[in-house]
C-alpha positions in Angstrom: -68.2 205.5 57.9 -68.0 201.9 56.8 -66.3 199.0 58.6 -64.8 196.0 56.8 -63.3 193.0 58.4 -61.0 190.6 56.5 -59.6 187.3 57.7 -55.9 187.0 57.1 -54.7 183.5 58.1 -51.1 184.5 57.3 -50.8 186.9 60.2 -48.3 185.3 62.5 -46.2 188.1 64.2 -46.2 191.8 65.3 -44.4 192.7 62.1 -47.3 191.4 60.0 -49.6 193.6 62.1 -47.4 196.7 61.6 -47.0 196.2 57.8 -50.7 195.7 57.2 -51.6 198.8 59.3 -48.9 200.9 57.6 -50.0 200.0 54.0 -53.8 200.2 54.6 -53.5 203.6 56.2 -51.9 204.8 53.0 -55.2 204.2 51.1 -57.2 207.3 50.6 -60.4 207.2 52.8 -59.1 204.7 55.4 -59.5 206.2 58.8 -58.5 203.4 61.2 -57.0 199.9 61.0 -56.9 197.3 63.8 -55.5 193.8 63.8 -56.8 191.2 66.2 -55.6 187.7 65.9 -55.9 186.8 62.3 -58.5 189.5 61.4 -58.1 193.0 60.2 -60.8 195.6 60.7 -60.7 198.7 58.6 -62.8 201.8 59.2 -63.1 203.7 56.0 -65.2 206.0 53.8 -67.9 204.3 51.8 -66.0 205.3 48.7 -63.2 202.8 49.4 -63.7 199.6 47.5 -63.4 196.4 49.5 -61.4 194.8 46.6 -58.7 197.5 47.0 -58.5 196.7 50.7 -58.1 193.0 50.0 -55.6 193.6 47.2 -53.5 195.8 49.5 -53.5 193.1 52.2 -52.5 190.5 49.6 -49.7 192.7 48.4 -48.5 193.3 52.0 -48.6 189.7 53.1 -47.6 188.0 49.9 -50.4 185.5 50.4 -54.1 185.5 49.8 -56.5 187.1 52.2 -60.1 185.9 52.5 
């Protein structure tokens, strides 16, 4: 199991949290997603590419994640 944390400065409300969790959990291999402040932590299989996670967050928030 791998853990990846991504800073997402655009998170500003509970709806952002919910959307990010919902879309990331749809990725094959993602086991858990937690949002704390402006950071998203994803537990996933090592087969999940970090670039897919970041792209998914970008697509969800309509902004860039770092």
